[in-house]
N, C-alpha and C positions, 0 to 999 in steps of 0.2 A: 403545591407541586406535583404534578401530576406524573403517572407511571413512567411513560415515556422518559422524561427530562430528568425522573432518578436514576432512571438506566444511563441515562447518557452522562450525568456526574459521578457513578459508579462504575462504569465501564475500564478495566484496565487490560495490555497485555495480558493473554494467559499462554504459558510457554510448558505447562506441565498437565497433562489429562489422566484422567480414570481410564480405565477399561471398557467404560459404557460406551458402546457403539452410537452413532449420531444416527435417526432411523430415517427410511427413506423418507418418511412425512417430512421430518424436520427438515430433510435437504431441500426436500423442493420449494418448502416454504423460504428458507431460506434464498434460493436461487429465483423463485417468484417474486421477491421483496426485492432483489437486485435489480430484474427486469421492470420495476415500476418507479425506479428512478429517473430525476430528470434527465434528459437528455437533448442535445442540439438540433431542433426541427422536426424533433420525433424519428431522428436518420439509426437514434443507438447504433453508434458510432465506438462499439465493442464488442467483443465475444467472449465466452468464460469455458473453460477448459477445466472438468472435474476428472481432477487426476486419482484414479483408482488401482492402475498397477502399482503394485508395492515396489517393484523394482525402479520403475519412473519416480517415485518418492524418493527413495534411497540415492537415485544418481542427483536428485534436486537437491537435497540436503547437503551433498557433499560439494556439489555448485555455489552453494549459498553459503561459504564459509564455514563448511561442515559444523552443521548447527542439526544434530540427531534427532532433536522434537518434531522436526518437518517431518521426517518419516516414522514418525509415531504418531501423528495425527490422524484422527479416523477422517477428517476432509481436509483436501488439500484444493484450492480453487485458484487458477490463473485469468487474471481479467486482462484480455488484451486489448490494446488501442487497436481498434480494427474498421478500417476505411475499403477493406476489400471487397464486400460484398456490394456498396456503393459504387466503388470505381467498375467492378463488372457494370451492372446495371449500366452505368452511364455511357462506357462504352459500347454496350448493347443498343442503347437507344438513344444517342445523340452522337451528332458529329465532331469531327475532332476536339475531341479531349484532350485537354491537357495533362502534364503532368500535375501529381498530388505535392503539395510544398510545405513550408513549415507550417501555417497557419492549420491546414487539415493536421497535422500529426497533432500539434497541440490542443486542438477541438477536439480530436478524439482521447486523447488523454483524460481531459476533463471528464468526456462522459465514463469511461472507464473507473476513475477514481470514484465519484460518485455513486455508480453501481456498486463499487467493491463497499463503501461505506453503507449503503442501504445492507446489504448483504449482512456486516458486522452487527447495524443495529438489530436486524433482522434475529440473529443471533442472541446477541445480549438480551431481548427479551424473552427467548425459552431459556434461559440457562445455560447457555452454548458460549466458554468462551472462545477468543479469536487472537491473533496474532499476524499481522502485515509484515511482510518478507520484504523488504527494501532489494535486496539483494539479488531480487530477480533480473534486475535492470545487468546484471552483470554476465560475460559469457554470453553476450548477444548470438553471436555466430553458432555456437554449439548449441544453442538452447532452441535457435532457427530450425536447426536440423532434428533437433530431439524433438521436438514437439510438430515436426512437419507443418511449419508455417508460411504461408505465402508473403508478397514482399511488404503489402500493406497491412499487415498482422504483426503487433508488436507486443509483446510480454511485457506490461508495465508495472501491474500490481501482482503480489501472490499473498492471499490469505490463507492460512491454517485455521482451523477450526475443532473442538472436542471439549467435552465434560471439564471442568476445572477440578481439579483437586481440593480440600480442603484448604490444605496451605496455600493455595493460589487463590483461594476464596477468601481468605483471612489476610492474605498480603495485603498491606498497606498500598493505596495509588499514590506516585508519585504528585508532588502539588505542583498545579500549571501557574503561570505568571498571575498576577494580577489583573483583573479585568483593564483597570487605571492604564496601565504598563502597555496593554497592548492596545485598545481601541486610539484609536486618531480621530481627529474630528474635523473633517473640509481638507483633509491633508495631512502630508506625513510631516511631524515634528520631531526633529531630530533631538535625539536625547544627550545632554552630556557626558562625558565618560564617567562624572560622580553621579549622576544620574542611572546611568546604567548599570553601575557597579550596585547601586540599592537596589534596584530590580531584579539584579541576580543574587544578592544577598538574600532579599524578602523571598524567592522562588524558591531557593535551597538550603536556606535555615544558616546559612555559612556567617562566621565573623568575616572581618574585613580581613584578619590577618590570615583564616583558611582559605579565603575567596579565591587567591592566585592558583595556589594546588589543587583547588578543587576544576577551575580553568584549563590549566596543565594537564589535568588528569583527561576530561572531558575530549582536548584535543589530542592527545595522543592516542584515545579509543576511535575516534571521530574525525577526524580533519588530516591528522598525518598518517592513518591507518594504510595498510596495505592497500586493502579492499577499496578504499575512495578512489585509487589511480586505477583500479582496473574498471570501477565503474564508471568513471569519466571516460577512460577510453571506449568501453563498451556504448557510451550513452554518444559518443561523437560518431563512432561504427553506424547505430541505429540510425541514425539524421544521415550521415553519409548516402547509405544504403536504401534510403526513402527518398532523396532526391536526387539519384543518380540516371 
């Protein structure tokens, strides 16, 4: 197993950081690595906001479900699904340009996520921890104003970075699902309910008696939670604004 594979296996979300700063050299490596990511037709349908202002970090921490560690992170990057630069060029040099549609947004989000993951992998290789913040999808209208975003630039992924504390280094990574349960051959094989239960029991180390409480707890935190309602509302607002 080479070093890159080892780091992919060991990487976990880091939410507590030491006081050590991320150097400008380290930050540049992270950003340059993001730019090396695969991208549709080499269009680079994304942009990156390097959030340096502490007041802006504080506001983002509040808007992203009040998570103080965001404000304390030495490096906060927002990855935008960004078609604006190409749309501007198309308008300038091609006639009768149509509006952008759903597939254009989806393609830009793919570029955006791939670039973000490149940044995460690069950071991990330098001993810098990271955490994805999905809550950046919330509060679309307010964040659009806060970040001065044009129509075709959507805040899709936020990642915070910092040097992990010893406790974070020692913290056990949550177990992933087994390969055999996640990979389907030549098409989707729908599992029976019993097979799905077994899949979750292996991953969570829960007995069949404890599985119900475990799933119910997850549902309360992730599925029935208030933030999900806002995230869904905001996602609809993003799509409606993109298409209008």
